[in-house]
C-alpha positions as CSV (number, residue, x, y, z in Angstrom):
1,X,57.8,150.0,208.2
2,X,60.4,150.8,210.8
3,X,59.9,153.6,213.4
4,X,62.3,156.6,213.2
5,X,64.9,156.4,216.0
6,X,63.7,159.5,217.9
7,X,60.1,158.3,217.9
8,X,61.2,154.8,218.9
9,X,63.3,156.2,221.8
10,X,60.3,158.3,222.9
11,X,58.0,155.4,222.9
12,X,60.6,153.2,224.7
13,X,61.0,155.9,227.4
14,X,57.2,156.2,227.7
15,X,56.7,152.5,228.0
16,X,59.5,152.2,230.6
17,X,58.0,155.0,232.6
18,X,54.6,153.3,232.5
19,X,56.0,149.9,233.5
20,X,58.0,151.5,236.3
21,X,54.9,153.3,237.6
22,X,52.9,150.1,237.3
23,X,55.5,148.2,239.3
24,X,55.5,150.9,242.0
25,X,51.7,151.1,242.1
26,X,51.2,147.3,242.1
27,X,51.0,147.1,245.9
28,X,51.7,149.5,248.6
29,X,51.8,148.9,252.4
30,X,51.3,151.9,254.8
31,X,52.4,151.5,258.4
32,X,50.2,154.0,260.3
33,X,51.1,154.9,263.9
34,X,47.5,156.0,264.5
35,X,44.8,155.2,262.0
36,X,41.4,156.9,261.8
37,X,39.4,154.4,259.6
38,X,36.2,156.4,260.1
39,X,35.8,159.8,261.7
40,X,32.8,158.3,263.6
41,X,35.0,155.8,265.3
42,X,38.0,156.0,267.7
43,X,41.5,155.8,266.0
44,X,43.4,152.6,266.1
45,X,47.1,152.2,267.0
46,X,49.8,150.5,264.8
47,X,47.8,149.5,261.7
48,X,48.7,148.5,258.2
49,X,46.9,149.4,255.0
50,X,47.4,147.5,251.8
51,X,46.8,149.4,248.6
52,X,46.6,148.1,245.1
53,X,45.5,149.8,241.8
54,X,44.6,153.0,243.7
55,X,42.3,151.3,246.2
56,X,42.5,150.0,249.7
57,X,42.3,146.2,249.6
58,X,43.0,145.3,253.2
59,X,43.7,146.6,256.7
60,X,45.5,144.6,259.4
61,X,46.5,145.2,263.0
62,X,50.2,145.7,263.6
63,X,53.0,146.5,261.1
64,X,53.0,143.8,258.5
65,X,56.0,142.9,256.3
66,X,55.4,144.1,252.7
67,X,56.9,140.8,251.5
68,X,54.0,139.0,253.1
69,X,51.7,140.8,250.7
70,X,53.6,140.8,247.4
71,X,57.1,140.3,246.1
72,X,57.3,143.9,244.9
73,X,55.2,145.6,247.5
74,X,56.6,148.9,248.6
75,X,56.5,150.2,252.2
76,X,55.4,153.7,253.2
77,X,56.4,154.3,256.7
78,X,53.9,156.5,258.6
79,X,54.5,154.6,261.8
80,X,55.0,157.8,263.8
81,X,52.1,159.8,262.3
82,X,48.3,160.1,262.4
83,X,46.7,158.8,259.2
84,X,43.1,159.5,258.0
85,X,41.0,159.8,254.9
86,X,41.7,162.8,252.6
87,X,39.7,166.0,253.5
88,X,36.8,167.3,251.4
89,X,35.9,170.9,250.8
90,X,32.4,171.3,249.6
91,X,32.6,174.9,248.5
92,X,35.6,176.3,246.5
93,X,36.2,178.6,243.5
94,X,39.4,177.4,241.9
95,X,39.7,180.0,239.2
96,X,40.7,183.0,241.3
97,X,41.3,184.7,244.7
98,X,39.5,187.8,246.0
99,X,41.7,190.9,245.7
100,X,42.1,194.4,244.2
101,X,43.0,193.2,240.7
102,X,40.0,191.0,240.0
103,X,38.4,193.3,237.5
104,X,41.7,193.8,235.7
105,X,42.3,190.0,235.6
106,X,38.8,189.5,234.1
107,X,39.7,191.7,231.2
108,X,43.4,190.9,230.7
109,X,43.5,187.2,231.3
110,X,42.5,184.7,228.6
111,X,40.6,181.6,229.1
112,X,43.9,179.7,228.8
113,X,45.3,181.9,231.6
114,X,42.3,181.1,233.7
115,X,42.8,177.4,233.2
116,X,46.5,177.5,234.1
117,X,45.9,179.6,237.2
118,X,43.1,177.2,238.4
119,X,45.5,174.3,237.9
120,X,48.0,176.1,240.2
121,X,45.3,176.6,242.9
122,X,44.1,173.0,242.5
123,X,47.6,171.8,243.3
124,X,47.8,174.0,246.4
125,X,44.5,172.7,247.6
126,X,45.6,169.0,247.1
127,X,48.9,169.6,248.9
128,X,46.9,171.1,251.8
129,X,45.3,167.6,252.2
130,X,42.0,168.3,250.4
131,X,41.6,165.4,248.0
132,X,38.1,166.2,246.9
133,X,36.3,169.5,246.3
134,X,33.1,170.9,244.9
135,X,33.8,173.9,242.7
136,X,30.6,176.0,243.0
137,X,31.1,178.7,240.4
138,X,33.7,179.0,237.7
139,X,33.9,179.5,234.0
140,X,32.4,176.3,232.8
141,X,34.7,175.1,229.9
142,X,37.9,175.7,231.9
143,X,36.7,174.1,235.2
144,X,35.4,171.1,233.3
145,X,38.7,170.7,231.5
146,X,40.6,170.9,234.8
147,X,38.3,168.4,236.4
148,X,38.8,166.0,233.5
149,X,42.5,166.5,233.3
150,X,42.9,165.7,236.9
151,X,40.7,162.6,236.6
152,X,42.9,161.4,233.6
153,X,46.1,161.9,235.6
154,X,47.4,164.7,233.4
155,X,47.5,167.2,236.2
156,X,47.9,167.0,240.0
157,X,44.8,168.2,241.9
158,X,41.8,167.0,244.0
159,X,38.8,165.3,242.5
160,X,36.6,168.1,241.4
161,X,32.8,168.0,241.4
162,X,32.1,171.1,239.2
163,X,29.0,173.3,238.8
164,X,30.3,175.6,236.1
165,X,28.4,178.9,236.1
166,X,25.6,179.5,238.6
167,X,21.9,179.3,237.6
168,X,21.1,182.8,238.7
169,X,18.4,185.4,237.9
170,X,19.1,188.6,235.9
171,X,20.6,191.2,238.1
172,X,20.9,188.9,241.1
173,X,23.9,187.4,242.8
174,X,25.7,185.1,240.3
175,X,25.0,187.4,237.4
176,X,27.8,189.7,236.3
177,X,27.9,193.2,237.8
178,X,30.2,196.1,238.6
179,X,31.6,196.5,235.1
180,X,30.7,198.5,231.9
181,X,27.5,197.5,230.1
182,X,29.3,196.2,227.1
183,X,31.4,193.9,229.2
184,X,28.3,192.8,231.1
185,X,26.8,191.6,227.9
186,X,30.0,189.8,227.0
187,X,30.4,188.0,230.3
188,X,26.8,187.2,231.1
189,X,26.5,183.4,231.4
190,X,24.0,181.3,229.5
191,X,22.8,180.0,232.8
192,X,21.3,183.4,233.8
193,X,17.5,183.0,233.6
194,X,14.2,184.6,234.3
195,X,11.0,182.8,235.2
196,X,10.5,179.0,235.9
197,X,10.7,177.8,232.3
198,X,13.8,179.8,231.4
199,X,15.4,178.5,234.6
200,X,14.5,175.0,233.5
201,X,16.3,175.7,230.2
202,X,19.4,177.1,232.1
203,X,19.6,174.0,234.3
204,X,19.4,171.7,231.3
205,X,22.0,173.8,229.6
206,X,24.4,173.5,232.5
207,X,24.0,169.8,232.6
208,X,24.3,169.4,228.9
209,X,27.7,171.1,228.9
210,X,29.1,169.2,231.9
211,X,27.8,170.3,235.3
212,X,28.1,167.6,238.0
213,X,26.0,169.7,240.4
214,X,23.8,172.7,240.0
215,X,24.5,175.9,241.9
216,X,21.7,178.4,242.4
217,X,21.8,181.8,244.1
218,X,18.4,182.1,245.9
219,X,19.5,185.3,247.7
220,X,21.8,188.2,247.2
221,X,25.4,187.9,248.0
222,X,28.1,189.9,249.8
223,X,30.5,190.2,246.8
224,X,27.9,191.3,244.2
225,X,29.0,194.9,243.4
226,X,25.4,196.2,243.9
227,X,23.2,197.4,246.7
228,X,20.5,194.8,246.1
229,X,21.0,193.3,249.5
230,X,21.2,189.7,250.7
231,X,17.5,188.9,250.7
232,X,15.7,186.4,248.5
233,X,16.2,187.1,244.8
234,X,15.2,183.9,243.0
235,X,11.5,183.4,243.1
236,X,9.9,180.2,244.7
237,X,8.7,178.9,241.4
238,X,12.1,179.4,239.7
239,X,13.9,177.5,242.6
240,X,11.3,174.7,242.4
241,X,11.8,174.3,238.7
242,X,15.5,174.2,238.9
243,X,15.5,171.6,241.6
244,X,13.0,169.3,239.9
245,X,14.8,169.6,236.6
246,X,18.2,168.9,238.1
247,X,17.0,165.9,240.2
248,X,15.3,164.5,237.1
249,X,18.6,164.5,235.3
250,X,20.5,163.0,238.3
251,X,22.1,166.2,239.6
252,X,22.1,167.6,243.1
253,X,21.4,171.3,243.8
254,X,23.5,173.6,246.1
255,X,21.9,177.0,247.0
256,X,23.8,180.0,247.9
257,X,21.6,181.6,250.6
258,X,22.0,184.2,253.3
259,X,18.5,185.5,254.3
260,X,16.1,183.2,256.0
261,X,13.4,183.7,253.3
262,X,15.8,182.4,250.6
263,X,17.1,179.6,252.7
264,X,13.6,178.4,253.5
265,X,12.4,178.7,249.9
266,X,15.3,176.6,248.8
267,X,14.8,174.0,251.5
268,X,11.1,173.7,250.7
269,X,12.0,173.2,247.0
270,X,14.3,170.3,248.0
271,X,17.8,171.5,247.5
272,X,20.6,169.2,248.7
273,X,22.7,171.9,250.5
274,X,22.6,175.4,251.7
275,X,25.8,177.4,251.2
276,X,26.5,180.0,253.9
277,X,23.1,179.9,255.6
278,X,24.0,183.1,257.4
279,X,20.5,184.0,258.8
280,X,18.9,180.6,259.2
281,X,15.9,180.9,261.6
282,X,13.8,178.4,263.5
283,X,11.8,177.4,260.4
284,X,15.1,176.9,258.5
285,X,16.3,174.4,261.2
286,X,13.0,172.5,261.0
287,X,13.3,172.4,257.2
288,X,16.9,171.3,257.3
289,X,16.1,168.4,259.6
290,X,13.0,167.4,257.7
291,X,14.7,167.4,254.3
292,X,18.1,166.1,255.4
293,X,19.8,168.9,253.5
294,X,23.3,169.9,254.5
295,X,24.5,173.3,255.7
296,X,27.9,174.3,254.2
297,X,28.8,177.2,256.6
298,X,31.9,178.8,254.9
299,X,32.9,180.6,258.1
300,X,36.3,181.3,256.5
301,X,34.7,183.4,253.8
302,X,32.9,185.5,256.4
303,X,36.1,186.0,258.4
304,X,38.1,186.9,255.3
305,X,35.7,189.6,254.0
306,X,35.3,191.2,257.4
307,X,39.1,191.5,257.6
308,X,39.4,192.8,254.1
309,X,36.6,195.3,254.6
310,X,38.4,196.7,257.6
311,X,42.0,196.7,256.4
312,X,41.8,197.3,252.6
313,X,40.3,199.9,250.3
314,X,39.5,198.0,247.1
315,X,35.9,197.1,248.1
316,X,33.0,199.3,246.9
317,X,30.9,200.8,249.6
318,X,28.1,198.4,248.8
319,X,30.3,195.3,249.2
320,X,32.1,196.7,252.3
321,X,28.8,197.3,254.2
322,X,27.5,193.7,253.4
323,X,30.9,192.1,254.2
324,X,31.0,193.6,257.7
325,X,27.3,192.9,258.5
326,X,27.0,189.4,257.1
327,X,30.6,188.2,257.9
328,X,30.2,189.3,261.5
329,X,26.8,187.4,261.9
330,X,27.8,184.1,260.4
331,X,29.4,182.6,263.5
332,X,26.3,183.0,265.7
333,X,24.0,181.5,263.1
334,X,26.4,178.5,262.5
335,X,26.5,177.9,266.3
336,X,22.7,177.8,266.4
337,X,22.4,175.4,263.5
338,X,25.1,173.1,264.8
339,X,23.5,172.9,268.3
340,X,20.2,172.2,266.8
341,X,21.6,169.1,265.0
342,X,21.6,170.4,261.4
343,X,23.9,168.2,259.2
344,X,27.1,170.1,258.5
345,X,29.4,169.5,255.5
346,X,32.8,171.2,255.5
347,X,33.2,174.1,253.0
348,X,35.4,177.2,252.9
349,X,34.4,179.3,249.9
350,X,38.1,179.4,249.1
351,X,38.7,181.8,246.3
352,X,37.3,184.4,248.6
353,X,40.1,183.3,250.9
354,X,43.5,182.0,249.7
355,X,43.6,178.5,248.2
356,X,45.7,176.1,250.3
357,X,44.6,177.6,253.6
358,X,41.4,175.5,253.6
359,X,42.1,174.0,257.0
360,X,41.5,177.4,258.6
361,X,37.8,176.6,258.4
362,X,38.4,173.9,261.0
363,X,39.9,176.3,263.4
364,X,36.9,178.7,263.0
365,X,34.4,175.8,263.4
366,X,36.2,174.6,266.5
367,X,36.4,178.1,268.0
368,X,32.6,178.4,267.4
369,X,32.0,175.3,269.6
370,X,32.1,172.4,267.1
371,X,33.9,169.3,268.4
372,X,37.0,168.1,266.6
373,X,35.3,164.8,265.8
374,X,32.3,166.5,264.3
375,X,34.6,168.7,262.2
376,X,36.4,165.6,260.8
377,X,33.0,163.9,260.1
378,X,31.9,167.0,258.2
379,X,35.1,167.0,256.2
380,X,35.1,163.3,255.3
381,X,31.9,161.3,255.8
382,X,29.4,164.1,255.3
383,X,31.3,165.4,252.3
384,X,31.2,162.0,250.6
385,X,27.5,161.7,251.3
386,X,26.7,165.1,249.9
387,X,28.4,164.3,246.6
388,X,26.9,160.8,246.5
389,X,30.2,159.0,246.8
390,X,30.0,157.3,250.2
391,X,30.7,153.9,248.7
392,X,34.1,155.1,247.4
393,X,35.3,158.0,249.6
394,X,35.1,159.4,253.2
395,X,36.6,156.5,255.2
396,X,39.6,154.1,254.9
397,X,37.7,150.9,254.6
398,X,38.6,148.1,252.1
399,X,37.3,148.7,248.7
400,X,37.5,152.5,248.9
401,X,39.7,154.9,246.9
402,X,43.1,155.4,248.6
403,X,42.8,159.2,249.3
404,X,44.9,159.3,252.4
405,X,46.6,162.1,254.4
406,X,48.9,162.1,257.5
407,X,50.1,164.6,260.0
408,X,52.4,164.5,263.1
409,X,49.7,164.2,265.8
410,X,46.0,163.7,266.2
411,X,43.6,166.5,265.1
412,X,41.1,165.0,267.5
413,X,43.4,166.3,270.3
414,X,44.5,169.4,268.5
415,X,42.5,170.6,265.5
416,X,45.5,172.8,264.4
417,X,47.2,169.7,263.2
418,X,45.1,170.0,260.0
419,X,47.1,173.1,259.1
420,X,50.3,171.0,258.6
421,X,49.5,168.0,256.5
422,X,52.8,166.4,255.6
423,X,51.7,163.4,253.6
424,X,49.1,163.2,250.8
425,X,48.1,160.3,248.7
426,X,45.6,160.7,245.9
427,X,44.0,157.6,244.3
428,X,47.0,155.4,245.6
429,X,49.7,157.8,244.3
430,X,51.9,159.7,246.7
431,X,51.8,163.4,245.8
432,X,53.4,164.9,248.9
433,X,55.7,163.4,251.5
434,X,57.8,165.2,254.1
């Protein structure tokens, strides 16, 4: 049987495209003017990286001739730029951005609309130099589809470690609020739970349907449209059950937590990271250091909600009061934790702030007293460790995935350089070059 001509032509074009891409991707050589192999080490001058099949296979001093590597090796000239591993944001929400139309969008936009919008935000995030993110709270089916579509190469975006909907208690932060009762029933996630055994069920449910990580909300939150505060809301036995269940099924647990009681309960239960950590106390710091859990500070979220509370009128009175109080306190608590030696992983809570502006967090961390080197460590090495991918991400060593970014000058000398990433490579493919 012969193929019809249009179908044959389509197949020929597809095959030609694949062959062309394979030839281009066979071997790449990057000339780096300054190369930060690891954020824990000093950068090196005039280095060459050799990339094949999406991975770094070699690094050599000096600018090597691509012909020495392979007949069809292609040169990427970054000889006047600072080159380092792709950045990682450990706390994003890709399906939206905080603003006055959020309630309207919830009702008017379909699941398909949500997916398309999140693909747009994912691309903006990638182009900002963030090649890996943890999405800690999105409609599950859509965020898993986005994650998988990016992994398959269908869509441009960062590698996504996705939680889906939060494991949260009824009426607490992470449950739906601020809308009509009928809509609350419609939008309540199946991961909302009450009591330890129901929270065990919710955790298993999340993992069954695709969660890479479990997100819990051990305290109230700023953006819950309710006056229930920011104190502990998930009981100790519920937190413990979630953590034990998740770990038994090979998943880490991230806990949204503002008040010290909720932070400490989560740390005692064995969570892997605390998100925000706004009111960590002396006991919190001891528990952080004892357990090895990470703090993901999200200073950008605090800065954003304070500005919105003061300059816009779409927030309810309950949200506005919490935004000004908590957002204003986050910096001091971050400073105390950092000085005490708590492990920090970079995270912005983007979705509260605009996607694509993720590097603003680095400015806020630096203004709060964190060194440029420690910021880069938090956004590369610590991020990779938190998601269990240190063997493949976080540095530019041979054998690791070629997630690479470049900028005009060193962010070690000027952290603001992170705001203008002009080269992005994701898994060996150039997605942005200026």
